[in-house]
N, C-alpha and C positions, 0 to 999 in steps of 0.2 A: 623414588622421587626423581632421581637422575634419569631414569629410563623414560619417565613421562616427559620431562623437559626435552630430552633428546628427540622424542617422537614429535613433539610440538615444533621444535626447530626444523626438523626434517620436512614437516608438513608446510610450514611457512616458506621454506626454501623453494618449494615447487609452485607456490602461488604467484599470481600476477602482482608484482610489487607496486605498480602504479595504482591499480584499483585498491589494493590493500591499504597503502599509506594515505591516500586521499580519503578513503572511507574512515579510517581511524582518526584522521585530523578533523573531519566533519563531526564525528561522534563526540570527540573531545571538546570541540567548539560548542556543540549543542549542550553538553553537560555544564560547561561554564556559564552559558547564558541562561540556563534554567535557574541558576542561583539568583540572578538579578531579576529575571522575569517573574519568578514565583515569590519574591520577597513579600509583597503586599498580600498575596493570597495566603501565605503561611501565617501572617499576623492575624488575618481575618478568620482563619480556621483554628487559631490558637494552637499551632504546632511550632516546633523549633524552626529557625530560619533555613536550615539546610535539609528540611524534611523531604522536599520534592527532589532535591539533588541526590540524597541517599537512596531514595526509592528508585529513581531513574538509573542510578549507578548499579543497583542490584539487578534491575531488568537487563542492563547491558551485559552484566556478567552471565546471567542466565542465557542470554542470546549467544554469547561467545561459547558457552558450553555446548549449546545445541549446534552451533556452527561447526565445532570440532567433530561432533558426531556425524553431521551431514558430510563433512569433508572425507570421512572414512567410509561412507556408503557409496559403492559404485552406482552410477546413474542407471545402469541396466536394471537395477532393482525397481525403478519406477516404470520400466517397460513391462515387467512381468507381474507387478502387484495387482493390476486390474483397477476397477473403479470402486472396489469395496471400501477403502479408506474414506473416500468422498461421501459415500452413502452413510457410513458410520457417523461421520461428523455432521451430516445433514440431520440424521435422526436425533443426535444430541442437541442440535440447535432447535429442532422442533419442540423437544421436551423443555428446553430452556425458555422458549418463547411462551409456552403455556404457563409456566410458573414464574416468569420474570416480572418485575415491576418496572414502571417507566422511570428512566433516568434521563432528564433533559428531553422528554418527549419521545424517547426511543426505548425499545426492549432488546437491545443488542448486547446486553451484558449477561454473563453467567458466573456462577460461584462454584469454585472447586477448592476444597481444603481451606475454606475460610478466605480465599483470595478471589477477587473478581477479575475477569478477563473477557475479551471479545473473540469468540470462536470464528466470527466472520473475517477477522484479520488472518487467522491461521488458514482459513479456507482459500484465500488468495494464493498463497505460496503452494499449498497442497494441490490446488487445481492446476497451477502451472506445471508442476512436476508430473502429475498423472496424465494431463493432456499431452505433454511432450512425449511421455512414454507410449501413449496410444498412437500418436502420429508416427513414431519410429517403428513400432511393432507392425503396423498395418500400412506402411508407406507404399509398398508395391501394389497392394490391392486398391488403395485409395486413388492412385494415379493411373490405374489400368482402365481401359474403356470396355474390357470384356467382363470383368468381375462385377457382381452385385454385392454391395457392402452396406445394406440397410441397417444391419445389426450394429456395425461399427459407428455409423452416423448417429444412431439412437443413443449409443453410449456417450458420444461426444456432446450431443444435445443435452443429455441428462446432466453431465458435468457442467456444461455451460449455463444451464438454467436453474437447476434445483437449488443451489445455494443463493443466487441472486433473488429468486422468488421468496425464499424464507426471509432473507434480509429485508426485502420490501415490506413484508408483514411485520418486521421488527421496527419499521418506520425509520430505517437508516438509509435514506435515499442516496446520499453521497457514496457510501460503500457499495451499494447496489450498482451504481453507474460505473464505478471503478472496476468491479468484478466483471460486468458485462463487456466493458471496453477491453480488458485483458483477454478474456476468453474468445470474444468475437474477433479481436485483432489476430490472435493465434490461428483462429479458424480461417480467416481470409488469406493468411500466408501459408496455410497447410498444403500438403500434397494433393488434396482433394481437387478433382477437376472443376473448372469454373462453372460449368453448367450445373453440376451437382450443388455447388455452393449457392448459386442463385436460387435454385429450387428449394433448398433447405431454408435459406433466409426468407423466401416467399411464404413458406409454410409457417415459419416462426412469426412473421409479421401478421398473418391471419389469426394465429393463436393469440398474439398480443392484443389485437383489436377486439377479438371476442372476449378476452379476459377483462379488458378495460370496460367493455360494454356491460358485462355481467356485474362488475363491481359498482359501476355507476348506477345501474338499475336497482341493485340491492341496497347500497349505502347512500346513494344520492350524490356521491363525489368520488373522485380518484385521488386528488391531492388534498391534504389537510389545509386548513386556513393558513397555518404558518408556512407550509410549503408553497402555497399559491402566492403568499406575500413575498417570499424570497424570489420567486420566478418573475414577478411583475415589477418589483420596486428596486431591483438591484442597481439599475443605471443611475438612480438619483437617491442614494441611501440617506443623505442628509436632509432631503425634503420629506423623508418618511421616518424621521428620527425616533419618534415616540412609538411607532407601530412595527418596529423590527429592523430599522436601518441603523440603529445606534452603534452596533458592533463594527460594521463596515465603515461608517462615518468616522467613528473614533479611531479606527485603524488608519484611515486616510489622513486624519489630523496628526496622528503620531508620526507617520512617514514624512508629512509636510514639515512638522516641527523639527525633525531631525536634519533636514536640509542636506547639504553636501557632506558635512563632516561630523554631524551628530551632536547631541547634548553632552555626551560623555557616558562612560560605563556606569550603570547604576542610577543614572539621573533621569530616567524616563518618567514622564508625568502621567501618561495615559494608562499605565499599569495600576494606578491608584483608583480602582473602582470604576474607571471609565470603560475599559475593555474587560469583559468577563473572562476569567481564567486565562490571563494573557500568556501563560507558559505553555498552552496547548496549541489550538488551531491558529491563533493570532500572534504567535511568537515572532514572526518576521516583522510585524509592525513595531514591536518593542526593540528588536535588534536594529532596525532601520532608524528608529528614533534616537537610539543611543550611539550608533556608529556613523550614521549618515550614509547617503546613497553611494558615495565613492568608496567608502570603506566596506560596504557589503558586496561590492563587485566580485571579490574572490569567492563568495558563496556561489554565484552564478557560474564562475569559471570552474569551480569544483564540480558542480552538477554536470556541466558539459563534459568534463574529463571522465567522470564516472559513467555517464551514459555512453560516451564514445568507446570506452574500454569494454563495456559489456557487449556492445554491438560488434566490436572488433573481435573479441574472444569468441562470440557466437559464429562469426564468419569463418573463423579458423577451426572450429570444432570438428572433430573426426567422426561425429555421429549425428544423426538426424535429431535425436532427442536432445543432444547438447545444444544444437542451434535453436531449437524451440524453447528450451529452458532460458537461454540468454535473451531471446526475443520477448518471452513473457515477462521476465524480470525487468527488462528495459522499459516495456510498456507500463508495467506496475509502478516503477519509480517516476517515470515521466508524467503519468496521469495524476499521481499524487501532487507533484510539483505544480502542474498546470491548474488543477482544480483549486488547490489551496491559495496560490498566489493570484490566480484569476479572480477568485472570490474576494480577496483582500483589496485588489485594485479595482473592484466593481466592474470587471470585464465580463464576468459570468455570475450567476447566482451563488451566494455563499452557502456551502453545504456542510461545512464543518468536518474536514478531513485533515489528518496530521500532515505537517511538512516534513519530508524525509530528513532524518538526522537531527533536526532542530526542535521538533515538538516533543513535549513531555507525553509519555504514554507507554505503558508496559507491553500490551499485546502487539501494538504496531512496531515497537522497537525490536522486540524479539523476532517478529516476522520479517522485518527488513534485513536484519543481520542474517537470518536463515536464508533469505533470498540471495543475498550476496555470497553466502557460502555455497549455494548451488552453482552459481556462476564460477566460483573458484574451483569447485570440484570438476566442472566441465573442462576448465583450463588445465588442471592437473592431469586428467586423463589424456587430453590432447598432447601435452608436453611429454608424458611418459611413453606414449605410443611412438612419438617421433624419435625419442631416445633409443627405443628398442629397434626401430627400423634402421637407424644409423648403425 
């Protein structure tokens, strides 16, 4: 036991302390708020008051165990492993799609060992690591004007598209948008020559148009009625209260009721059956209602610090894969924040994605902690190399 503790302390010593402590503080704050945000839901589901708190705590522990494993794996592993892990996960997701039943209109859940989870969340972090490894492994070829690298581009396109396409058929539009944003963002900043980037994006655009055309001709629609409603009515959710705008409208009411200083911890009104599952995607509305806009300011400051440290560690990385891992994780966290809060504030359509560190959710929590562990592993390698050079 002493040996294990000693190894953990040694690992923590090499990590970026600012990123580590701010992340821990946000995870802790999220756990505490899940207790109050889920209280009404616990009663309605006839479970004990701390049911969601205990479950989320368990997922945090699993995430920390996975994080420790990731911290011990050199990032060169992702450079040499190839795209097989992504294809394996894609195959599993296809099998799950065939056998899965709809949960809130989507088929994005799988069951393993009696527990449900979302493979699409795991795919975000796995895709970041594998793409970063590919860009590192083939960086010279990709930036050269003399070499032809069609095979490499095909591998990159497969990773970029195969998971989002499966997720689209799972009817999880928000997750698909996030995955495409991460992977295309990494592609745009990749060492590939700009001419090749534009040609590749042009081909993908043609494929996209053809795919939409085929789907519309076969099914008669591309977006479901619920998705179309979210896309067209998000600017005036309270005017469309009965037909889908109730969640955003009640979220805005909660934020407005909270005012500057909030109603007090545990005194939210909108969590009582007005906002569905308030401890998940709409958790910020409950936090703002109870704490007030001034007291939630530290949340935004914490997000800025976390994103800044990830980008800074990426700029200092001693490997190409390290830079792209940090870039991908930074995009991953930022897009989740933007889509979640943008939907709650009626700036963009509400798509139902978790808010980093604050939303209840097992698969996303584990994946988020794993993503932060990847960044910390990059920092550890950079720090250790500098020590050896000195």
